[in-house]
Each structure stands twice: as structure tokens, then as C-alpha cells.
C-alpha angles and dihedrals in degrees: 000000000000115000118238122228108236121256087191110115113256111247104180118158129222088246091056092048092049091052092048092050089051090053090049092048090053092051109028092098090068117051090191087072091070096108091047090051091049091050091052091046090053090049089053098046103022091238141021110260118183090257091060092045089053091053090051092047093051096041097047094036091234119139115261092235090060092050091048091046092055092045092053097040100054118066091214091072123079125200093195132054122261119232125232084265114039111198114201119189117201110230095177118133099270093045095043093050090051096052111281090139090063090049090053092049092049091050093048090051094045095046099034092230138100132225114305092019135115129216114252092248090055092236100116136028126182128214136168122221134187102230136347095186098251098107092145088065095048128191095044138174133176131214103201101306097341114105123209120189143178089033135169125196091258089065092065100081091053092049092049091048090060090063100033098089 
């Protein structure tokens, strides 16, 4: 799965940038600390937008293409913000065969976003994953830590309603 670059407007604060620059200053002497710096940056911002990657690139004197390459290679990094409720649809073999594609389409239609995107109000984000280890419940999706299994597309409105308040 290729990661999408966020079209969500960057809303970093001066406090977040100050904290990130402190992390960079503590680690810039050792280029092997890049992933640790990126992890801390993601903890600060919730994701790694291009603006944050540029600050890391400049501060650690590492080319932007290397920063971007690491951000897109490792699954732990996100290029788009996560909503208050992150919905992850399993598209692993068992789930896909049992209808996960239809779940994903229903969610995209209901939320007006695609995979790796966040609603404008920041309430929901949507991701696809390969396997969450609940194949016996296929097809499965999670909303944050809540697991929903043996789903059909018609279950989606009821699930979304639980989190809509």
C-alpha cells in the first residue's frame, strides 16, 4: 500500500515546533538517531506532514528525500493526521474475501474521505491495514481500540452513529 500525502492543512503550533527543534538539537550529532527523531516528531504532531519532515531535514542536515523515504517505508509513520476516531479496515486475505472491500467503499462514501485521509472536522480518519489477527471474525474493522467483526456494509451507519456525538 502506498501512503498518501495529506491534503489536510498543516496546523502546527509554535509550541510544537519548539519541542521538535529541542528534540533535533539533542540528536543532530548522530544521524543514526533519525528514526527516533521522527518517532518523537510524530508523537508531537500526531503525524509527519511535509512541513515537519522539512524541519527534521534542515535540523539534522539529512536530505529531504531520505526523510521522506523513511517516512514512507516504515508502517509506523503516518503522512496524514488521524482523527479522534481512527477507523482501520482489515484488507487481509480472509477479510477481503468476506467483503472488506465493500466495507471500505461504504465508509469512504459515508465519511466523504478515502484511505489515509481525515474528515475536515478531525473526527474520523480512515486507514486500511493488511491483518489485525482476527481472521475468524472476518471481515473486521477497528475504531481506535474497539473491534467489530462479521460485518456487512449495512452495519457501517450504526457503527459510525456510535461515535458521531
